[in-house]
Structure formats: C-alpha cells, structure tokens
C-alpha positions in Angstrom: 46.0 120.7 146.3 47.0 119.1 143.0 49.7 121.9 142.1 51.6 121.7 145.2 51.9 118.1 144.9 53.4 118.2 141.5 55.8 121.0 142.6 57.0 119.1 145.8 57.4 115.9 143.4 59.5 118.1 140.6 61.4 119.1 143.5 62.3 115.6 144.8 63.2 114.7 141.6 65.5 117.2 141.1 67.3 116.8 144.1 67.3 112.9 143.2 68.2 112.6 139.7 71.8 113.2 138.4 72.8 115.5 135.6 72.4 113.8 132.2 75.6 113.2 130.6 75.4 114.3 127.1 78.0 112.7 124.6 80.0 115.3 122.9 80.5 113.0 119.4 83.7 112.3 117.7 86.8 113.6 119.0 88.3 116.1 116.4 91.5 114.0 114.7 90.4 110.9 115.7 88.8 108.4 113.3 86.5 105.8 115.2 84.6 102.8 113.5 83.7 99.2 114.2 86.4 96.6 113.4 85.5 93.3 112.8 87.4 90.3 114.4 89.8 88.8 112.0 92.6 85.9 111.9 96.0 88.0 111.1 99.1 86.9 110.5 102.0 89.5 110.6 104.8 88.0 108.9 108.6 89.2 108.8 108.0 93.1 109.5 109.8 95.5 111.6 109.8 94.6 115.5 108.2 97.9 116.3 105.7 97.7 113.2 104.8 94.0 114.5 104.2 95.4 118.1 102.0 98.2 117.1 100.2 95.9 115.2 99.6 93.1 117.3 98.6 95.6 119.7 96.0 97.3 117.6 94.6 93.8 116.2 94.7 92.4 119.7 92.7 95.3 121.3 90.2 95.1 118.3 89.4 91.4 119.2 91.2 89.6 116.4 93.7 86.6 117.0 97.3 87.6 115.8 100.1 85.2 114.6 103.6 86.1 114.7 106.3 85.0 112.5 109.4 84.9 113.4 109.1 84.3 116.9 109.7 87.9 118.8 110.1 88.9 122.1 106.7 90.6 122.6 104.3 89.1 125.2 101.2 87.5 124.6 99.0 89.9 126.7 97.5 90.9 123.6 96.2 87.4 122.5 99.1 87.0 119.4 100.1 83.5 119.0 104.0 83.2 118.0 104.6 80.6 115.5 108.2 78.8 115.9 110.3 79.9 113.2 112.3 77.2 111.1 113.6 77.2 107.4 109.9 76.9 106.3 107.4 79.3 107.5 104.6 77.5 105.4 105.1 74.5 107.5 105.4 76.5 110.8 101.8 77.9 110.2 100.2 74.6 109.7 99.9 74.6 113.5 98.1 78.0 113.4 95.9 76.9 110.3 94.7 73.6 112.2 93.8 75.7 115.7 92.2 78.4 113.6 90.8 76.7 110.5 91.8 79.8 108.3 93.9 83.3 108.0 91.9 86.3 106.6 94.9 88.8 106.3 98.4 88.6 106.1 100.7 91.6 106.6 104.2 91.3 105.5 107.6 93.1 103.9 107.3 92.7 100.2 111.0 91.6 100.3 110.3 88.6 102.3 111.6 85.4 100.8 109.0 83.1 101.5 105.8 85.0 101.3 104.8 83.1 98.1 105.2 79.8 100.1 102.9 81.3 102.9 100.2 82.4 100.8 100.1 79.2 99.0 99.9 77.2 102.2 96.9 79.3 103.2 95.2 78.8 99.7 95.9 75.1 100.1 94.4 75.0 103.4 91.2 76.5 102.1 90.6 74.0 99.4 89.9 71.7 102.0 87.7 73.9 104.0 83.8 72.9 104.0 82.9 76.5 103.8 84.1 79.6 102.1 85.4 82.4 103.8 83.3 85.6 102.9 86.0 88.2 103.7 88.3 86.4 101.3 92.4 86.4 101.5 94.2 89.6 101.6 97.6 90.5 101.8 99.0 93.8 102.8 102.4 94.2 101.8 104.7 97.0 103.0 108.0 97.9 101.0 109.7 99.6 98.4 108.7 97.5 95.5 105.2 96.6 93.9 104.3 92.9 95.0 103.0 90.9 92.2 99.3 91.0 91.6 97.0 88.0 91.6 93.5 86.9 91.4 93.8 84.1 94.1 93.5 87.0 96.9 93.4 90.9 97.3 96.9 92.4 97.4 97.1 96.0 99.1 100.4 97.8 99.0 101.8 100.6 101.3 104.9 102.1 99.6 107.5 103.3 101.9 111.4 103.3 101.8 113.4 100.8 103.7 114.6 100.5 106.2 111.4 102.3 107.7 111.8 105.3 109.8 110.0 105.8 113.1 107.9 108.6 111.7 106.8 106.5 108.9 105.7 103.7 111.5 103.2 106.1 112.9 101.8 106.4 109.8 101.7 102.4 108.5 99.8 101.2 111.4 96.6 103.2 111.0 97.3 102.5 107.0 97.4 98.8 107.8 94.1 98.8 109.8 92.2 101.0 107.1 93.6 98.3 104.6 92.0 95.5 106.6 88.5 96.9 106.3 86.2 95.5 103.5 86.2 96.6 100.1 89.6 97.7 100.1 90.7 95.6 96.5 93.9 96.2 95.0 94.3 99.4 96.9 98.0 101.4 97.2 99.2 103.9 99.5 102.4 105.7 99.0 103.9 107.1 102.3 
C-alpha cells in the first residue's frame, strides 16, 4: 500500500510541477559584470558617443551629467548642464545636487577640461568625507592628456574626427575603464 501511495504522489507531482529552467550560462561573445553606480560627467564629446554613453551609464544606475546641452532626452536619467562660456561655473549646480563627481569622460582637445577638473577637486576639498573611488578622467582623442597625481587618467587614442566604426569600440572601452583599478591605462583603437 505504501508503494502505491508513493507512485501516485510522484505522478501527481510530475503533472503539477513545471520543467526547470536551467541557465545556459554566459552568452558567447558578450561580457557581463556588475557595474557600481557612479556620478558621471560626459564633457564635450561627439553627440553619438554622448548618446550611447548616457544610455549605457543610465541603464547601469549611474547619474549622468551632459555638457554642453544636447538634444538627448532625459529618459535615461541624465541631467543636462546649461552651457555658458565657463563650464566650471555651470558644473556647480550638479556638484551641489550630487555632492561629487566620480568620472569625467571627455575629449582631450577640450579647451576647458583643466578648469572642470579643478572645479571638481576644489569641491572635494570641502567635503567632510573622502571619495573611495577617487576621481577618474577618461580622455578620448589623438593626443595624450597630461598625467597628474590629483586624479587617475585613462586614455583612449583614436583619430579625430571619430568614425562610426570606432564609436562602437569606444563605448565598451570607456565602460571598462570606468571599473575600479584601471589607473593610468591607455587603449589605442
């Protein structure tokens, strides 16, 4: 009698239970990793690179500020900075709202890049706590940016103007350089 009971319960279980879904594991050709939320400034980049990076950072939970203003929609959580002649002044509103900026992704040839980096460093001096991530500049261009000990500089070397096939390589490279422990890394595309 006990054997018959167990057989019926097993048949009932098989009828009711759904087949298990087994993970196939990582997809070949795709890289997946946890990306910690950061406060990112996309400064004076090509519009297509800005759009792709804003989307990628926004989807990963980062706060994104764009300079100069672009026609991008704010559906990705980005915040546009009103452009004037002095981007360091325009950045003060974002710094007040967010407290700090972790990453600056910029073109190397940008005229005001040093002013922006100095404005962020000056703001950091007034904060009561240190930023454990530090400050990282990811520069894109065909000339090497000056290295400094005040922040980490990563460089993506590519010919300007940037062609569409290079843009497809730049976006994942920038995200890779946004991870921890990528100090003073250079990538040549």
